[in-house]
C-alpha positions as CSV (number, residue, x, y, z in Angstrom):
1,M,1.6,10.7,24.0
2,Q,2.2,7.0,24.5
3,Y,4.6,5.4,22.1
4,D,3.1,1.9,22.7
5,D,-0.4,3.2,21.9
6,I,0.8,4.6,18.6
7,L,2.2,1.2,17.6
8,R,-0.9,-0.6,18.8
9,Q,-3.2,1.7,16.7
10,L,-0.9,1.3,13.7
11,N,-0.8,-2.5,14.1
12,N,-4.6,-2.6,14.3
13,Y,-5.0,-0.6,11.1
14,V,-5.9,-2.4,7.8
15,P,-4.9,-0.4,4.7
16,H,-7.4,-0.2,1.8
17,T,-5.2,0.6,-1.2
18,A,-1.7,-0.4,-2.4
19,M,-0.5,3.2,-1.7
20,E,-1.8,2.9,1.9
21,V,-0.1,-0.4,2.4
22,E,3.2,1.4,1.5
23,H,2.4,4.4,3.7
24,H,1.4,2.1,6.6
25,A,4.6,0.0,6.3
26,N,6.8,3.1,6.1
27,T,5.0,4.8,9.0
28,V,5.4,1.7,11.2
29,A,9.1,1.5,10.3
30,F,9.6,5.2,11.1
31,V,7.8,4.8,14.5
32,K,10.0,1.8,15.4
33,R,13.1,3.9,14.5
34,Q,12.0,7.0,16.3
35,P,10.6,6.4,19.8
36,Q,9.9,10.2,20.0
37,C,8.2,10.0,16.6
38,W,5.7,12.8,17.3
39,Q,8.4,15.4,18.3
40,R,8.7,18.2,15.8
41,N,12.5,18.3,16.2
42,T,12.9,14.9,14.7
43,V,14.9,15.8,11.5
44,E,13.5,13.1,9.2
45,G,9.9,14.1,10.1
46,H,7.2,13.3,12.6
47,I,3.8,11.9,13.2
48,T,0.9,14.3,12.7
49,A,-2.8,13.9,13.3
50,S,-5.7,14.9,11.0
51,A,-9.5,14.9,11.0
52,W,-11.5,13.8,8.0
53,I,-14.8,15.5,8.8
54,I,-17.9,14.4,7.0
55,D,-21.6,15.1,7.3
56,P,-23.9,12.4,8.7
57,A,-25.3,11.7,5.3
58,H,-21.8,10.9,3.9
59,D,-22.3,13.5,1.1
60,H,-19.8,16.2,2.1
61,A,-16.4,16.7,3.6
62,L,-15.0,19.7,5.4
63,L,-11.7,21.1,4.1
64,V,-9.5,24.0,5.0
65,H,-7.5,26.1,2.5
66,H,-4.0,26.0,4.0
67,R,-2.4,29.4,4.1
68,K,1.2,28.4,3.6
69,L,0.7,25.5,1.2
70,D,-2.1,27.3,-0.7
71,R,-4.1,24.1,-1.1
72,W,-7.3,22.4,0.3
73,F,-6.7,19.8,3.0
74,Q,-8.5,18.1,5.9
75,P,-7.8,19.9,9.2
76,G,-4.8,18.5,11.0
77,G,-1.3,19.2,12.3
78,H,1.3,18.7,14.9
79,I,1.0,16.8,18.1
80,E,1.2,19.1,21.1
81,D,0.3,18.1,24.7
82,D,-2.3,15.7,23.4
83,V,-2.8,12.4,25.3
84,D,-3.2,10.4,22.0
85,L,-3.5,10.7,18.3
86,F,-7.3,10.7,18.3
87,S,-7.3,13.7,20.7
88,A,-4.8,15.5,18.6
89,A,-6.9,15.1,15.5
90,R,-10.0,16.3,17.3
91,R,-8.1,19.3,18.8
92,E,-6.8,20.3,15.4
93,A,-10.3,20.1,13.9
94,Q,-11.7,22.3,16.6
95,E,-8.8,24.9,16.3
96,E,-8.9,25.1,12.5
97,C,-12.6,25.0,11.9
98,G,-14.2,26.2,15.2
99,L,-16.4,23.1,15.5
100,T,-17.2,22.3,19.0
101,T,-19.2,19.1,18.4
102,L,-17.4,16.2,16.6
103,S,-18.5,12.6,16.8
104,P,-16.1,9.8,15.8
105,V,-17.2,7.7,12.8
106,V,-15.1,5.0,14.5
107,P,-12.5,5.6,17.2
108,A,-9.7,4.0,15.1
109,I,-7.4,5.1,12.3
110,F,-9.3,6.0,9.1
111,D,-6.4,6.7,6.8
112,I,-2.6,7.0,6.7
113,D,-0.5,9.2,4.4
114,I,3.1,10.4,4.1
115,H,3.8,13.7,2.5
116,A,6.8,16.0,2.2
117,I,6.6,19.5,3.8
118,P,8.7,22.1,2.0
119,G,11.6,23.6,3.9
120,N,11.5,27.3,4.9
121,S,13.6,29.7,7.0
122,K,12.7,27.9,10.3
123,E,13.0,24.2,9.3
124,Q,14.3,22.0,6.5
125,Q,12.1,19.8,4.3
126,H,10.7,16.9,6.2
127,L,8.0,14.3,6.2
128,H,4.6,14.2,7.9
129,Y,3.5,10.7,8.7
130,D,-0.1,11.7,8.9
131,I,-2.5,9.6,10.9
132,R,-6.2,10.4,10.1
133,F,-9.4,9.9,12.0
134,A,-12.9,10.3,10.7
135,F,-15.5,12.5,12.4
136,Y,-19.1,13.5,11.9
137,A,-20.1,17.1,12.1
138,D,-23.2,19.1,11.5
139,P,-22.8,21.0,8.3
140,S,-25.0,23.8,9.6
141,A,-22.7,24.4,12.6
142,P,-20.9,27.8,12.4
143,L,-17.3,27.6,11.1
144,V,-14.3,29.7,12.0
145,V,-11.3,30.3,9.7
146,S,-8.1,30.1,11.8
147,A,-4.9,32.1,11.2
148,E,-3.4,29.0,9.5
149,S,-6.1,29.0,6.8
150,K,-7.6,31.2,4.1
151,A,-11.0,29.5,4.1
152,V,-13.0,26.6,5.5
153,R,-15.7,24.9,3.3
154,W,-17.9,21.9,2.9
155,F,-17.3,20.1,-0.4
156,P,-19.6,17.5,-2.1
157,L,-17.7,14.1,-2.0
158,A,-18.5,13.6,-5.7
159,N,-16.4,16.7,-6.4
160,L,-13.5,15.4,-4.3
161,L,-13.4,12.2,-6.5
162,A,-12.2,14.3,-9.5
163,D,-8.7,13.5,-10.9
164,D,-7.5,17.0,-10.1
165,T,-8.1,16.5,-6.4
166,D,-5.1,15.7,-4.1
167,I,-4.7,11.9,-4.2
168,S,-5.0,11.5,-0.4
169,I,-8.2,13.6,-0.3
170,R,-9.6,11.5,-3.3
171,R,-8.7,8.3,-1.4
172,M,-10.6,9.4,1.8
173,A,-13.6,10.5,-0.3
174,A,-13.7,7.1,-2.0
175,K,-13.5,5.3,1.4
176,T,-16.3,7.5,2.7
177,R,-18.5,6.7,-0.3
178,G,-17.7,3.0,0.2
179,H,-18.6,3.2,3.9
180,S,-21.9,4.8,3.2
181,S,-23.4,1.9,1.4
């Protein structure tokens, strides 16, 4: 993982909403404070990478039902031995969904979010500074449910725009709808 590459990607990103402007500014500040920002042992939190997976028609998004948090999210997680954030997001999608063929919508950051992860017996509450990349996948491709999830499912984007959907999922669905026109 290259610290300079993380900063370059963050500096090239243009937020789309007021909330994202805040998440972007806070993520950049965190990265500048923490040169090892992707390391899990950073007490404040760490950079994570996620994959927003959509079908080529821009009608559906693939979500996983997270076992520990008991909610639907895009696949994603911790940085491991990945060379960069994009590779980490792709690896997480492959591990969590079993998809072997993913094509980038664009090879740049699609979304940024910051969210708290509850503490447990192994670690205290901390923040995930989540960097998200958008990928296309074939909705007819076989899916695999990993040990980290309860289910994997394609959702119509129109359903993900509902008020009871997680705000960051709703934001990415709205961006996808805007990109499809």
